[in-house]
All heavy atoms as a GROMACS GRO file, in nm:
protein
  485
    1MET      N    1  -1.046  -0.362   0.715
    1MET     CA    2  -0.911  -0.386   0.784
    1MET      C    3  -0.829  -0.439   0.660
    1MET      O    4  -0.861  -0.541   0.600
    1MET     CB    5  -0.911  -0.459   0.899
    1MET     CG    6  -0.782  -0.478   0.952
    1MET     SD    7  -0.787  -0.477   1.133
    1MET     CE    8  -0.634  -0.424   1.173
    2PHE      N    9  -0.702  -0.392   0.661
    2PHE     CA   10  -0.598  -0.442   0.569
    2PHE      C   11  -0.524  -0.556   0.622
    2PHE      O   12  -0.509  -0.564   0.748
    2PHE     CB   13  -0.515  -0.328   0.516
    2PHE     CG   14  -0.591  -0.223   0.438
    2PHE    CD1   15  -0.620  -0.103   0.493
    2PHE    CD2   16  -0.637  -0.247   0.306
    2PHE    CE1   17  -0.692  -0.013   0.431
    2PHE    CE2   18  -0.693  -0.150   0.232
    2PHE     CZ   19  -0.732  -0.027   0.301
    3LYS      N   20  -0.462  -0.647   0.540
    3LYS     CA   21  -0.376  -0.739   0.577
    3LYS      C   22  -0.235  -0.724   0.524
    3LYS      O   23  -0.217  -0.676   0.423
    3LYS     CB   24  -0.432  -0.886   0.530
    3LYS     CG   25  -0.569  -0.904   0.601
    3LYS     CD   26  -0.618  -1.031   0.539
    3LYS     CE   27  -0.775  -1.065   0.584
    3LYS     NZ   28  -0.820  -1.170   0.522
    4LEU      N   29  -0.133  -0.783   0.593
    4LEU     CA   30   0.006  -0.775   0.547
    4LEU      C   31   0.008  -0.856   0.408
    4LEU      O   32  -0.062  -0.954   0.397
    4LEU     CB   33   0.100  -0.839   0.641
    4LEU     CG   34   0.113  -0.774   0.777
    4LEU    CD1   35   0.220  -0.857   0.861
    4LEU    CD2   36   0.166  -0.631   0.764
    5GLY      N   37   0.081  -0.793   0.323
    5GLY     CA   38   0.097  -0.856   0.182
    5GLY      C   39  -0.007  -0.815   0.083
    5GLY      O   40  -0.001  -0.852  -0.028
    6GLN      N   41  -0.112  -0.754   0.131
    6GLN     CA   42  -0.234  -0.712   0.050
    6GLN      C   43  -0.186  -0.596  -0.051
    6GLN      O   44  -0.106  -0.512  -0.004
    6GLN     CB   45  -0.344  -0.674   0.136
    6GLN     CG   46  -0.479  -0.669   0.074
    6GLN     CD   47  -0.588  -0.662   0.168
    6GLN    OE1   48  -0.569  -0.592   0.273
    6GLN    NE2   49  -0.702  -0.738   0.148
    7ASN      N   50  -0.229  -0.586  -0.165
    7ASN     CA   51  -0.208  -0.474  -0.262
    7ASN      C   52  -0.316  -0.374  -0.234
    7ASN      O   53  -0.431  -0.404  -0.238
    7ASN     CB   54  -0.202  -0.529  -0.406
    7ASN     CG   55  -0.084  -0.608  -0.430
    7ASN    OD1   56   0.032  -0.582  -0.366
    7ASN    ND2   57  -0.092  -0.707  -0.524
    8VAL      N   58  -0.275  -0.246  -0.232
    8VAL     CA   59  -0.359  -0.136  -0.210
    8VAL      C   60  -0.330  -0.027  -0.296
    8VAL      O   61  -0.207  -0.028  -0.343
    8VAL     CB   62  -0.366  -0.093  -0.064
    8VAL    CG1   63  -0.414  -0.201   0.037
    8VAL    CG2   64  -0.225  -0.048  -0.013
    9GLN      N   65  -0.405   0.084  -0.302
    9GLN     CA   66  -0.372   0.205  -0.364
    9GLN      C   67  -0.463   0.322  -0.320
    9GLN      O   68  -0.548   0.294  -0.254
    9GLN     CB   69  -0.379   0.193  -0.527
    9GLN     CG   70  -0.519   0.192  -0.574
    9GLN     CD   71  -0.517   0.171  -0.724
    9GLN    OE1   72  -0.592   0.083  -0.773
    9GLN    NE2   73  -0.454   0.242  -0.804
   10GLN      N   74  -0.404   0.439  -0.330
   10GLN     CA   75  -0.482   0.556  -0.287
   10GLN      C   76  -0.600   0.562  -0.378
   10GLN      O   77  -0.600   0.545  -0.499
   10GLN     CB   78  -0.400   0.682  -0.294
   10GLN     CG   79  -0.292   0.696  -0.184
   10GLN     CD   80  -0.218   0.809  -0.210
   10GLN    OE1   81  -0.141   0.840  -0.290
   10GLN    NE2   82  -0.234   0.911  -0.106
   11GLU      N   83  -0.714   0.617  -0.323
   11GLU     CA   84  -0.839   0.631  -0.405
   11GLU      C   85  -0.815   0.711  -0.526
   11GLU      O   86  -0.875   0.680  -0.639
   11GLU     CB   87  -0.956   0.684  -0.310
   11GLU     CG   88  -0.983   0.588  -0.214
   11GLU     CD   89  -1.107   0.632  -0.133
   11GLU    OE1   90  -1.179   0.733  -0.179
   11GLU    OE2   91  -1.147   0.566  -0.033
   12SER      N   92  -0.734   0.807  -0.519
   12SER     CA   93  -0.718   0.906  -0.638
   12SER      C   94  -0.583   0.859  -0.715
   12SER      O   95  -0.553   0.940  -0.805
   12SER     CB   96  -0.716   1.053  -0.593
   12SER     OG   97  -0.602   1.070  -0.500
   13GLY      N   98  -0.522   0.755  -0.682
   13GLY     CA   99  -0.386   0.728  -0.736
   13GLY      C  100  -0.390   0.608  -0.825
   13GLY      O  101  -0.492   0.540  -0.838
   14VAL      N  102  -0.284   0.590  -0.895
   14VAL     CA  103  -0.269   0.469  -0.976
   14VAL      C  104  -0.156   0.372  -0.928
   14VAL      O  105  -0.155   0.262  -0.970
   14VAL     CB  106  -0.243   0.508  -1.119
   14VAL    CG1  107  -0.360   0.585  -1.181
   14VAL    CG2  108  -0.119   0.585  -1.132
   15GLN      N  109  -0.075   0.424  -0.838
   15GLN     CA  110   0.036   0.344  -0.787
   15GLN      C  111  -0.014   0.227  -0.698
   15GLN      O  112  -0.084   0.252  -0.600
   15GLN     CB  113   0.141   0.424  -0.712
   15GLN     CG  114   0.256   0.349  -0.659
   15GLN     CD  115   0.335   0.298  -0.762
   15GLN    OE1  116   0.376   0.364  -0.855
   15GLN    NE2  117   0.378   0.158  -0.750
   16VAL      N  118   0.022   0.100  -0.727
   16VAL     CA  119  -0.017  -0.011  -0.644
   16VAL      C  120   0.096  -0.033  -0.550
   16VAL      O  121   0.211  -0.035  -0.575
   16VAL     CB  122  -0.044  -0.139  -0.740
   16VAL    CG1  123  -0.072  -0.260  -0.643
   16VAL    CG2  124  -0.153  -0.111  -0.838
   17MET      N  125   0.063  -0.048  -0.429
   17MET     CA  126   0.151  -0.068  -0.308
   17MET      C  127   0.115  -0.193  -0.233
   17MET      O  128   0.002  -0.234  -0.230
   17MET     CB  129   0.138   0.055  -0.217
   17MET     CG  130   0.157   0.186  -0.280
   17MET     SD  131   0.123   0.336  -0.183
   17MET     CE  132  -0.051   0.341  -0.195
   18GLU      N  133   0.217  -0.248  -0.174
   18GLU     CA  134   0.198  -0.366  -0.084
   18GLU      C  135   0.207  -0.326   0.060
   18GLU      O  136   0.293  -0.245   0.103
   18GLU     CB  137   0.317  -0.468  -0.113
   18GLU     CG  138   0.306  -0.590  -0.020
   18GLU     CD  139   0.406  -0.699  -0.034
   18GLU    OE1  140   0.495  -0.667  -0.132
   18GLU    OE2  141   0.403  -0.792   0.024
   19VAL      N  142   0.104  -0.371   0.145
   19VAL     CA  143   0.106  -0.351   0.277
   19VAL      C  144   0.211  -0.423   0.348
   19VAL      O  145   0.225  -0.554   0.328
   19VAL     CB  146  -0.037  -0.390   0.342
   19VAL    CG1  147  -0.035  -0.370   0.501
   19VAL    CG2  148  -0.148  -0.313   0.277
   20ILE      N  149   0.299  -0.364   0.418
   20ILE     CA  150   0.412  -0.430   0.484
   20ILE      C  151   0.413  -0.422   0.643
   20ILE      O  152   0.482  -0.492   0.712
   20ILE     CB  153   0.555  -0.379   0.438
   20ILE    CG1  154   0.569  -0.226   0.460
   20ILE    CG2  155   0.568  -0.408   0.291
   20ILE    CD1  156   0.716  -0.181   0.436
   21ASP      N  157   0.322  -0.335   0.693
   21ASP     CA  158   0.311  -0.330   0.843
   21ASP      C  159   0.184  -0.254   0.867
   21ASP      O  160   0.132  -0.170   0.792
   21ASP     CB  161   0.436  -0.250   0.898
   21ASP     CG  162   0.446  -0.274   1.048
   21ASP    OD1  163   0.373  -0.353   1.105
   21ASP    OD2  164   0.529  -0.206   1.112
   22LEU      N  165   0.120  -0.266   0.994
   22LEU     CA  166   0.019  -0.204   1.044
   22LEU      C  167   0.035  -0.144   1.167
   22LEU      O  168   0.108  -0.214   1.256
   22LEU     CB  169  -0.114  -0.290   1.046
   22LEU     CG  170  -0.150  -0.371   0.920
   22LEU    CD1  171  -0.249  -0.486   0.954
   22LEU    CD2  172  -0.207  -0.274   0.822
   23GLU      N  173   0.004  -0.021   1.196
   23GLU     CA  174   0.015   0.057   1.326
   23GLU      C  175  -0.118   0.075   1.386
   23GLU      O  176  -0.189   0.174   1.341
   23GLU     CB  177   0.098   0.186   1.306
   23GLU     CG  178   0.234   0.174   1.270
   23GLU     CD  179   0.302   0.315   1.259
   23GLU    OE1  180   0.224   0.414   1.258
   23GLU    OE2  181   0.424   0.312   1.265
   24PRO      N  182  -0.165  -0.020   1.480
   24PRO     CA  183  -0.291   0.009   1.537
   24PRO      C  184  -0.292   0.144   1.620
   24PRO      O  185  -0.196   0.183   1.670
   24PRO     CB  186  -0.317  -0.113   1.621
   24PRO     CG  187  -0.187  -0.180   1.635
   24PRO     CD  188  -0.094  -0.128   1.530
   25GLY      N  189  -0.422   0.199   1.642
   25GLY     CA  190  -0.432   0.317   1.708
   25GLY      C  191  -0.561   0.373   1.689
   25GLY      O  192  -0.647   0.317   1.634
   26VAL      N  193  -0.587   0.513   1.731
   26VAL     CA  194  -0.701   0.578   1.693
   26VAL      C  195  -0.733   0.585   1.539
   26VAL      O  196  -0.843   0.546   1.492
   26VAL     CB  197  -0.708   0.719   1.751
   26VAL    CG1  198  -0.839   0.793   1.715
   26VAL    CG2  199  -0.688   0.722   1.902
   27ASN      N  200  -0.630   0.614   1.466
   27ASN     CA  201  -0.640   0.612   1.316
   27ASN      C  202  -0.540   0.512   1.284
   27ASN      O  203  -0.424   0.533   1.300
   27ASN     CB  204  -0.596   0.757   1.267
   27ASN     CG  205  -0.690   0.815   1.181
   27ASN    OD1  206  -0.796   0.757   1.158
   27ASN    ND2  207  -0.665   0.951   1.147
   28GLU      N  208  -0.593   0.404   1.228
   28GLU     CA  209  -0.518   0.288   1.192
   28GLU      C  210  -0.416   0.336   1.074
   28GLU      O  211  -0.466   0.376   0.982
   28GLU     CB  212  -0.585   0.168   1.141
   28GLU     CG  213  -0.514   0.049   1.089
   28GLU     CD  214  -0.504  -0.068   1.184
   28GLU    OE1  215  -0.580  -0.072   1.284
   28GLU    OE2  216  -0.414  -0.153   1.159
   29ASN      N  217  -0.286   0.322   1.100
   29ASN     CA  218  -0.192   0.354   0.996
   29ASN      C  219  -0.139   0.239   0.922
   29ASN      O  220  -0.115   0.130   0.990
   29ASN     CB  221  -0.070   0.425   1.056
   29ASN     CG  222  -0.100   0.565   1.108
   29ASN    OD1  223  -0.170   0.646   1.023
   29ASN    ND2  224  -0.056   0.609   1.214
   30VAL      N  225  -0.147   0.239   0.793
   30VAL     CA  226  -0.096   0.130   0.700
   30VAL      C  227   0.033   0.174   0.634
   30VAL      O  228   0.054   0.281   0.575
   30VAL     CB  229  -0.196   0.112   0.594
   30VAL    CG1  230  -0.170  -0.001   0.504
   30VAL    CG2  231  -0.338   0.082   0.653
   31ILE      N  232   0.138   0.082   0.664
   31ILE     CA  233   0.279   0.109   0.609
   31ILE      C  234   0.280   0.034   0.479
   31ILE      O  235   0.262  -0.092   0.467
   31ILE     CB  236   0.385   0.076   0.709
   31ILE    CG1  237   0.358   0.121   0.844
   31ILE    CG2  238   0.521   0.117   0.636
   31ILE    CD1  239   0.356   0.273   0.857
   32THR      N  240   0.315   0.103   0.371
   32THR     CA  241   0.308   0.038   0.236
   32THR      C  242   0.460   0.059   0.170
   32THR      O  243   0.533   0.142   0.217
   32THR     CB  244   0.206   0.106   0.141
   32THR    OG1  245   0.247   0.244   0.125
   32THR    CG2  246   0.076   0.108   0.193
   33GLN      N  247   0.486  -0.031   0.076
   33GLN     CA  248   0.600  -0.025   0.008
   33GLN      C  249   0.579  -0.046  -0.146
   33GLN      O  250   0.480  -0.121  -0.182
   33GLN     CB  251   0.688  -0.138   0.054
   33GLN     CG  252   0.803  -0.184  -0.029
   33GLN     CD  253   0.894  -0.294   0.050
   33GLN    OE1  254   0.932  -0.262   0.155
   33GLN    NE2  255   0.894  -0.409  -0.008
   34TRP      N  256   0.649   0.029  -0.230
   34TRP     CA  257   0.632   0.009  -0.376
   34TRP      C  258   0.768   0.041  -0.443
   34TRP      O  259   0.858   0.108  -0.383
   34TRP     CB  260   0.512   0.090  -0.422
   34TRP     CG  261   0.540   0.233  -0.425
   34TRP    CD1  262   0.576   0.322  -0.526
   34TRP    CD2  263   0.509   0.322  -0.300
   34TRP    NE1  264   0.579   0.451  -0.489
   34TRP    CE2  265   0.539   0.449  -0.342
   34TRP    CE3  266   0.477   0.307  -0.186
   34TRP    CZ2  267   0.531   0.566  -0.267
   34TRP    CZ3  268   0.462   0.408  -0.098
   34TRP    CH2  269   0.491   0.539  -0.139
   35LYS      N  270   0.775   0.020  -0.564
   35LYS     CA  271   0.890   0.074  -0.649
   35LYS      C  272   0.851   0.169  -0.744
   35LYS      O  273   0.754   0.166  -0.808
   35LYS     CB  274   0.948  -0.058  -0.722
   35LYS     CG  275   1.028  -0.150  -0.646
   35LYS     CD  276   1.107  -0.245  -0.707
   35LYS     CE  277   1.173  -0.340  -0.620
   35LYS     NZ  278   1.276  -0.428  -0.676
   36ASP      N  279   0.934   0.276  -0.761
   36ASP     CA  280   0.897   0.382  -0.852
   36ASP      C  281   0.951   0.346  -0.989
   36ASP      O  282   1.008   0.233  -1.004
   36ASP     CB  283   0.962   0.521  -0.808
   36ASP     CG  284   1.109   0.525  -0.797
   36ASP    OD1  285   1.187   0.442  -0.860
   36ASP    OD2  286   1.166   0.621  -0.748
   37GLU      N  287   0.945   0.441  -1.098
   37GLU     CA  288   0.984   0.406  -1.224
   37GLU      C  289   1.137   0.383  -1.238
   37GLU      O  290   1.173   0.340  -1.344
   37GLU     CB  291   0.926   0.515  -1.327
   37GLU     CG  292   0.984   0.657  -1.288
   37GLU     CD  293   0.910   0.730  -1.184
   37GLU    OE1  294   0.805   0.681  -1.128
   37GLU    OE2  295   0.954   0.833  -1.147
   38LEU      N  296   1.200   0.427  -1.153
   38LEU     CA  297   1.360   0.415  -1.148
   38LEU      C  298   1.406   0.290  -1.083
   38LEU      O  299   1.523   0.256  -1.068
   38LEU     CB  300   1.424   0.536  -1.086
   38LEU     CG  301   1.399   0.659  -1.161
   38LEU    CD1  302   1.456   0.774  -1.084
   38LEU    CD2  303   1.445   0.655  -1.303
   39GLY      N  304   1.315   0.221  -1.009
   39GLY     CA  305   1.333   0.096  -0.936
   39GLY      C  306   1.376   0.116  -0.800
   39GLY      O  307   1.408   0.025  -0.725
   40ASN      N  308   1.357   0.238  -0.749
   40ASN     CA  309   1.375   0.265  -0.613
   40ASN      C  310   1.269   0.212  -0.523
   40ASN      O  311   1.147   0.244  -0.559
   40ASN     CB  312   1.394   0.416  -0.584
   40ASN     CG  313   1.508   0.484  -0.665
   40ASN    OD1  314   1.617   0.431  -0.666
   40ASN    ND2  315   1.484   0.586  -0.734
   41THR      N  316   1.297   0.152  -0.419
   41THR     CA  317   1.188   0.103  -0.317
   41THR      C  318   1.149   0.217  -0.232
   41THR      O  319   1.235   0.287  -0.167
   41THR     CB  320   1.240  -0.009  -0.228
   41THR    OG1  321   1.276  -0.120  -0.323
   41THR    CG2  322   1.140  -0.055  -0.132
   42LEU      N  323   1.023   0.256  -0.234
   42LEU     CA  324   0.976   0.364  -0.146
   42LEU      C  325   0.876   0.306  -0.036
   42LEU      O  326   0.810   0.208  -0.062
   42LEU     CB  327   0.893   0.457  -0.241
   42LEU     CG  328   0.975   0.520  -0.341
   42LEU    CD1  329   0.886   0.601  -0.445
   42LEU    CD2  330   1.078   0.603  -0.302
   43ILE      N  331   0.863   0.379   0.083
   43ILE     CA  332   0.786   0.326   0.185
   43ILE      C  333   0.705   0.456   0.223
   43ILE      O  334   0.744   0.563   0.232
   43ILE     CB  335   0.866   0.289   0.306
   43ILE    CG1  336   0.941   0.160   0.266
   43ILE    CG2  337   0.778   0.259   0.424
   43ILE    CD1  338   1.040   0.103   0.381
   44GLY      N  339   0.567   0.436   0.252
   44GLY     CA  340   0.475   0.543   0.281
   44GLY      C  341   0.389   0.492   0.403
   44GLY      O  342   0.369   0.377   0.408
   45LYS      N  343   0.337   0.591   0.454
   45LYS     CA  344   0.238   0.566   0.569
   45LYS      C  345   0.106   0.629   0.541
   45LYS      O  346   0.104   0.753   0.511
   45LYS     CB  347   0.290   0.616   0.703
   45LYS     CG  348   0.198   0.587   0.822
   45LYS     CD  349   0.246   0.663   0.946
   45LYS     CE  350   0.364   0.601   1.004
   45LYS     NZ  351   0.386   0.650   1.140
   46PHE      N  352  -0.009   0.565   0.534
   46PHE     CA  353  -0.136   0.610   0.511
   46PHE      C  354  -0.238   0.571   0.613
   46PHE      O  355  -0.219   0.475   0.675
   46PHE     CB  356  -0.190   0.563   0.370
   46PHE     CG  357  -0.084   0.589   0.257
   46PHE    CD1  358   0.022   0.497   0.227
   46PHE    CD2  359  -0.107   0.709   0.186
   46PHE    CE1  360   0.102   0.536   0.118
   46PHE    CE2  361  -0.016   0.739   0.084
   46PHE     CZ  362   0.082   0.651   0.042
   47SER      N  363  -0.342   0.648   0.628
   47SER     CA  364  -0.458   0.608   0.714
   47SER      C  365  -0.529   0.509   0.628
   47SER      O  366  -0.532   0.521   0.509
   47SER     CB  367  -0.535   0.712   0.768
   47SER     OG  368  -0.602   0.790   0.655
   48GLU      N  369  -0.604   0.420   0.693
   48GLU     CA  370  -0.689   0.322   0.637
   48GLU      C  371  -0.790   0.397   0.524
   48GLU      O  372  -0.813   0.344   0.419
   48GLU     CB  373  -0.775   0.245   0.729
   48GLU     CG  374  -0.704   0.127   0.779
   48GLU     CD  375  -0.796   0.040   0.856
   48GLU    OE1  376  -0.902   0.067   0.897
   48GLU    OE2  377  -0.750  -0.075   0.881
   49SER      N  378  -0.842   0.510   0.560
   49SER     CA  379  -0.943   0.574   0.485
   49SER      C  380  -0.893   0.617   0.356
   49SER      O  381  -0.959   0.663   0.260
   49SER     CB  382  -1.007   0.689   0.572
   49SER     OG  383  -0.908   0.783   0.597
   50GLN      N  384  -0.759   0.636   0.337
   50GLN     CA  385  -0.702   0.680   0.215
   50GLN      C  386  -0.675   0.579   0.116
   50GLN      O  387  -0.633   0.612   0.005
   50GLN     CB  388  -0.564   0.753   0.247
   50GLN     CG  389  -0.574   0.873   0.328
   50GLN     CD  390  -0.428   0.925   0.366
   50GLN    OE1  391  -0.353   0.868   0.434
   50GLN    NE2  392  -0.399   1.035   0.292
   51LEU      N  393  -0.690   0.456   0.153
   51LEU     CA  394  -0.661   0.335   0.068
   51LEU      C  395  -0.760   0.254   0.022
   51LEU      O  396  -0.876   0.237   0.113
   51LEU     CB  397  -0.544   0.261   0.139
   51LEU     CG  398  -0.419   0.328   0.168
   51LEU    CD1  399  -0.326   0.231   0.250
   51LEU    CD2  400  -0.337   0.363   0.045
   52THR      N  401  -0.760   0.181  -0.077
   52THR     CA  402  -0.852   0.080  -0.128
   52THR      C  403  -0.777  -0.037  -0.164
   52THR      O  404  -0.663  -0.035  -0.201
   52THR     CB  405  -0.940   0.128  -0.245
   52THR    OG1  406  -0.853   0.153  -0.359
   52THR    CG2  407  -1.016   0.249  -0.200
   53ILE      N  408  -0.844  -0.154  -0.165
   53ILE     CA  409  -0.779  -0.284  -0.185
   53ILE      C  410  -0.778  -0.308  -0.340
   53ILE      O  411  -0.885  -0.262  -0.405
   53ILE     CB  412  -0.861  -0.406  -0.130
   53ILE    CG1  413  -0.849  -0.377   0.029
   53ILE    CG2  414  -0.808  -0.530  -0.174
   53ILE    CD1  415  -0.942  -0.473   0.114
   54VAL      N  416  -0.673  -0.352  -0.394
   54VAL     CA  417  -0.649  -0.372  -0.538
   54VAL      C  418  -0.675  -0.520  -0.556
   54VAL      O  419  -0.620  -0.602  -0.492
   54VAL     CB  420  -0.508  -0.333  -0.580
   54VAL    CG1  421  -0.497  -0.371  -0.738
   54VAL    CG2  422  -0.489  -0.187  -0.572
   55ASP      N  423  -0.769  -0.555  -0.662
   55ASP     CA  424  -0.798  -0.691  -0.692
   55ASP      C  425  -0.732  -0.718  -0.819
   55ASP      O  426  -0.713  -0.636  -0.909
   55ASP     CB  427  -0.952  -0.716  -0.706
   55ASP     CG  428  -1.022  -0.698  -0.571
   55ASP    OD1  429  -0.967  -0.738  -0.471
   55ASP    OD2  430  -1.140  -0.653  -0.576
   56GLY      N  431  -0.694  -0.842  -0.840
   56GLY     CA  432  -0.638  -0.887  -0.964
   56GLY      C  433  -0.486  -0.877  -0.986
   56GLY      O  434  -0.420  -0.856  -0.874
   57GLU      N  435  -0.437  -0.872  -1.097
   57GLU     CA  436  -0.285  -0.867  -1.121
   57GLU      C  437  -0.239  -0.723  -1.089
   57GLU      O  438  -0.290  -0.632  -1.109
   57GLU     CB  439  -0.264  -0.899  -1.265
   57GLU     CG  440  -0.292  -1.047  -1.299
   57GLU     CD  441  -0.260  -1.079  -1.445
   57GLU    OE1  442  -0.188  -1.011  -1.496
   57GLU    OE2  443  -0.312  -1.178  -1.489
   58SER      N  444  -0.109  -0.733  -1.067
   58SER     CA  445  -0.046  -0.600  -1.035
   58SER      C  446   0.101  -0.602  -1.095
   58SER      O  447   0.183  -0.712  -1.057
   58SER     CB  448  -0.030  -0.574  -0.890
   58SER     OG  449   0.065  -0.477  -0.862
   59SER      N  450   0.140  -0.522  -1.183
   59SER     CA  451   0.272  -0.522  -1.242
   59SER      C  452   0.376  -0.466  -1.138
   59SER      O  453   0.491  -0.473  -1.161
   59SER     CB  454   0.269  -0.446  -1.363
   59SER     OG  455   0.232  -0.315  -1.354
   60THR      N  456   0.333  -0.391  -1.036
   60THR     CA  457   0.426  -0.336  -0.950
   60THR      C  458   0.432  -0.402  -0.817
   60THR      O  459   0.483  -0.352  -0.725
   60THR     CB  460   0.380  -0.183  -0.916
   60THR    OG1  461   0.248  -0.184  -0.873
   60THR    CG2  462   0.397  -0.105  -1.043
   61GLN      N  463   0.375  -0.521  -0.809
   61GLN     CA  464   0.380  -0.596  -0.674
   61GLN      C  465   0.522  -0.621  -0.643
   61GLN      O  466   0.608  -0.666  -0.715
   61GLN     CB  467   0.304  -0.730  -0.702
   61GLN     CG  468   0.293  -0.807  -0.584
   61GLN     CD  469   0.206  -0.941  -0.607
   61GLN    OE1  470   0.148  -0.961  -0.707
   61GLN    NE2  471   0.185  -1.014  -0.503
   62MET      N  472   0.550  -0.609  -0.500
   62MET     CA  473   0.680  -0.642  -0.447
   62MET      C  474   0.703  -0.788  -0.434
   62MET      O  475   0.604  -0.857  -0.393
   62MET     CB  476   0.692  -0.555  -0.321
   62MET     CG  477   0.684  -0.409  -0.329
   62MET     SD  478   0.809  -0.336  -0.429
   62MET     CE  479   0.946  -0.362  -0.317
   63SER      N  480   0.816  -0.839  -0.432
   63SER     CA  481   0.840  -0.988  -0.408
   63SER      C  482   0.905  -1.003  -0.268
   63SER      O  483   0.978  -0.920  -0.224
   63SER     CB  484   0.932  -1.045  -0.509
   63SER     OG  485   0.893  -1.013  -0.647
   0.00000   0.00000   0.00000
């Protein structure tokens, strides 16, 4: 299970995202936020099975 503020990424991706909300249900949905290369803040919704926890430093971590 993921926690708010935790850094995650898609298993096949390189973009590091921060968990900003959780939607409990049959398929737990994880709401994430990150900045793209232009500095735009993006928000996405993923199921838990699509994400992995990122350990260590992150250059794209949201403040």
